C-alpha distance (Angstrom), angle and dihedral (degrees) to the residues before:
residue distance angle dihedral
M1 . . .
T2 3.81 . .
D3 3.84 124.7 .
I4 3.73 90.8 -90.6
D5 3.81 113.0 111.6
V6 3.80 108.8 -116.7
S7 3.86 135.7 -176.2
P8 3.73 119.2 -110.1
E9 3.72 89.8 -107.2
V10 3.80 95.5 54.9
A11 3.79 90.9 44.7
S12 3.78 89.6 53.1
T13 3.73 93.2 49.8
I14 3.78 92.2 47.7
R15 3.88 90.4 51.1
Q16 3.83 88.9 51.4
A17 3.80 93.2 49.7
R18 3.73 90.9 49.6
A19 3.76 93.8 48.7
L20 3.75 89.4 51.1
R21 3.95 89.4 47.7
Q22 3.86 91.0 49.5
S23 3.78 89.2 52.6
G24 3.78 93.6 52.9
K25 3.81 97.2 -100.2
K26 3.69 97.4 119.2
A27 3.84 97.2 147.7
E28 3.79 88.5 50.4
A29 3.67 90.3 50.1
L30 3.76 93.2 53.0
E31 3.76 93.2 46.9
L32 3.84 90.2 52.9
L33 3.84 90.5 52.8
D34 3.92 92.5 43.3
K35 3.89 91.1 52.0
S36 3.90 96.6 41.9
A37 3.71 122.7 109.2
G38 3.83 110.2 -93.5
A39 3.69 92.9 21.5
N40 3.68 91.2 141.9
K41 3.80 99.5 34.2
D42 3.81 108.3 39.1
M43 3.85 109.1 83.6
A44 3.79 92.5 -151.3
L45 3.82 92.1 52.7
I46 3.94 90.5 45.5
G47 3.73 91.0 49.3
E48 3.93 94.9 48.9
R49 3.85 88.6 48.4
G50 3.74 90.1 52.3
L51 3.78 95.1 51.2
L52 3.82 92.5 44.8
A53 3.86 91.6 47.4
L54 3.77 89.7 53.8
E55 3.78 92.3 49.4
L56 3.82 88.4 52.9
G57 3.73 91.2 52.0
Q58 3.88 94.0 -106.8
V59 3.86 92.0 135.2
E60 3.71 98.8 164.3
K61 3.64 92.2 51.7
A62 3.80 91.4 46.4
E63 3.82 89.2 51.7
Q64 3.77 92.7 55.1
L65 3.91 94.6 44.4
L66 3.70 105.9 41.3
P67 3.88 99.2 65.7
R68 3.91 88.7 44.2
G69 3.83 90.2 54.6
Q70 3.84 93.9 53.4
D71 3.77 117.2 102.9
P72 3.91 101.8 -145.6
K73 3.92 88.9 -151.3
R74 3.82 92.6 54.9
L75 3.73 113.0 24.9
D76 3.69 119.8 -153.6
W77 3.85 114.8 -139.5
R78 3.78 89.5 -155.6
L79 3.88 92.0 59.2
L80 3.76 92.4 42.7
S81 3.76 93.5 51.3
G82 3.93 92.0 43.1
Y83 3.78 91.4 53.2
G84 3.80 90.6 50.3
A85 3.93 87.2 50.9
A86 3.84 89.1 49.1
L87 3.83 91.7 50.6
S88 3.70 93.7 48.9
A89 3.74 89.4 70.0
N90 3.93 87.1 68.1
G91 3.96 92.7 48.1
M92 3.75 90.5 -114.4
Q93 3.75 92.9 149.8
K94 3.89 98.0 165.7
D95 3.80 92.2 52.6
V96 3.76 91.7 41.6
Q97 3.89 89.3 55.1
T98 3.63 90.4 45.7
Q99 3.87 92.1 58.5
F100 3.91 93.7 41.2
S101 4.01 89.1 50.9
K102 3.84 88.6 50.6
A103 3.86 89.5 47.2
L104 3.91 92.5 49.7
A105 3.86 89.3 50.8
H106 3.84 90.0 62.7
A107 4.05 94.3 33.7
P108 3.73 106.4 24.9
D109 3.82 92.4 166.5
Q110 3.76 97.8 51.8
T111 3.79 106.4 115.9
S112 3.73 92.6 -163.1
I113 3.81 90.7 66.9
L114 3.71 93.8 44.1
N115 3.81 86.9 52.0
N116 3.84 93.3 48.7
L117 3.78 91.3 49.2
A118 3.72 94.6 49.7
L119 3.66 94.2 49.0
S120 3.77 90.4 51.2
Y121 3.82 89.0 53.3
A122 3.72 88.6 50.0
L123 3.71 91.5 55.6
E124 3.80 89.1 56.1
G125 3.77 90.6 52.7
R126 3.93 91.1 -105.2
R127 3.79 91.9 131.6
D128 3.85 98.5 152.1
E129 3.79 88.0 56.7
A130 3.78 91.9 45.0
E131 3.82 88.9 50.5
K132 3.83 91.9 51.2
I133 3.74 93.8 51.3
L134 3.75 95.1 44.0
R135 3.74 90.6 52.7
Q136 3.83 87.3 55.7
A137 3.78 91.0 51.3
A138 3.73 95.0 45.0
S139 3.83 93.2 50.4
S140 3.77 93.4 45.9
Q141 3.94 115.9 117.2
T142 3.78 88.1 -132.2
G143 3.71 93.6 42.9
D144 3.89 127.0 129.7
P145 3.85 114.4 -124.4
R146 3.77 85.6 -130.1
A147 3.78 90.7 70.9
K148 3.82 84.8 66.4
Q149 3.67 89.2 59.5
N150 3.74 92.5 55.9
L151 3.76 88.0 47.4
A152 3.82 90.4 54.5
L153 3.81 88.9 53.2
I154 3.74 93.0 51.9
L155 3.88 88.5 46.2
G156 3.72 85.9 54.6
L157 3.77 96.6 50.9
N158 3.71 88.1 46.4
G159 3.82 89.4 59.5
K160 3.88 94.4 -108.8
I161 3.79 92.2 128.6
N162 3.84 95.7 159.8
K163 3.70 92.9 50.5
A164 3.69 91.6 45.4
R165 3.82 89.5 51.7
A166 3.84 96.0 47.8
L167 3.80 90.2 48.0
T168 3.79 93.3 46.9
E169 3.92 92.5 48.1
S170 3.71 89.0 52.4
T171 3.76 98.8 52.8
L172 3.82 108.1 29.8
P173 3.87 132.3 62.6
P174 3.81 110.9 -101.1
E175 3.88 96.9 -99.9
K176 3.81 93.3 51.7
A177 3.78 93.9 42.0
K178 3.80 89.4 51.9
A179 3.88 91.0 53.3
N180 3.79 92.0 46.3
I181 3.70 94.5 46.2
A182 3.70 92.2 51.3
Y183 3.81 86.8 54.7
F184 3.78 92.6 52.3
E185 3.80 89.8 50.0
R186 3.87 88.2 54.5
L187 3.86 88.7 49.9
G188 3.81 88.6 65.8
T189 3.75 89.9 58.3
G190 3.68 97.4 42.5
G191 3.79 91.9 -112.4
A192 3.87 99.7 125.1
A193 3.72 138.0 56.0
V194 3.83 137.0 -158.1
S195 3.78 121.3 -118.6
R196 3.67 122.7 -134.9
P197 3.90 115.2 -94.0
Q198 3.80 117.0 -104.7
P199 3.92 115.1 -143.5
V200 3.68 115.1 -116.7
A201 3.90 129.6 173.4
P202 2.90 160.7 -133.4
Q203 3.75 100.7 -3.4
P204 3.89 139.8 78.3
I205 3.69 114.2 -51.1
E206 3.80 117.0 -82.1
A207 3.82 116.9 -128.5
A208 3.62 131.0 -133.5
S209 3.75 110.4 -92.6
V210 3.83 137.3 173.2
V211 3.78 116.7 -108.6
E212 3.81 117.0 172.2
D213 3.83 87.5 -15.1
K214 3.87 94.3 -55.4
P215 3.71 121.4 100.2
I216 3.64 119.1 -133.6
M217 3.79 118.9 -143.5
Q218 3.70 109.4 -159.8
L219 3.84 127.6 -168.3
G220 3.83 117.6 -135.2
I221 3.78 141.8 168.5
A222 3.78 125.6 -146.4
D223 3.81 123.3 -123.6
């Protein structure tokens, strides 16, 4: 649970929804939350609904719910980061960065937030800043190896092909590494482009990968 005080009934509902989510029944989990008593009044339920809606790709719903589920006296970094991920679908990078920065203030070691913020910077063309933040995420003791893959992509975009190649070879299986390296080499000749990120939540960060010769950068937030 979050730091928000909840009744036993609400706590039980959230536990049931999370159990459904963990078993892969995400739509059923959201339906349970949506139909629960207090679904539109209890902040803990509203926030949980928003995070799950975002994970299911219901971005508009998540964008409406996540701010309503936030207790202004005890901000939840998951909701801040989730709201930033939802806003990213609309390309509102300044607002996105504001939410991720707020989330970092409450969870400075969360590599998923660092990853999200860096990719938002990259979409604005602020690749040097993105590279710096991704280096921090990739070197974190609690970091996910997939943050290194996003760093490799940014290194490639910044023209540091050899560094991108070395990092990719150290973090990916040979076949996937080969595909990504081929993409990095095309970056050097202007023959490749980066797709927009797709918001996902709330799960470990998703890494950049090559699909049909185009890497997909996805935004994610951790549990």
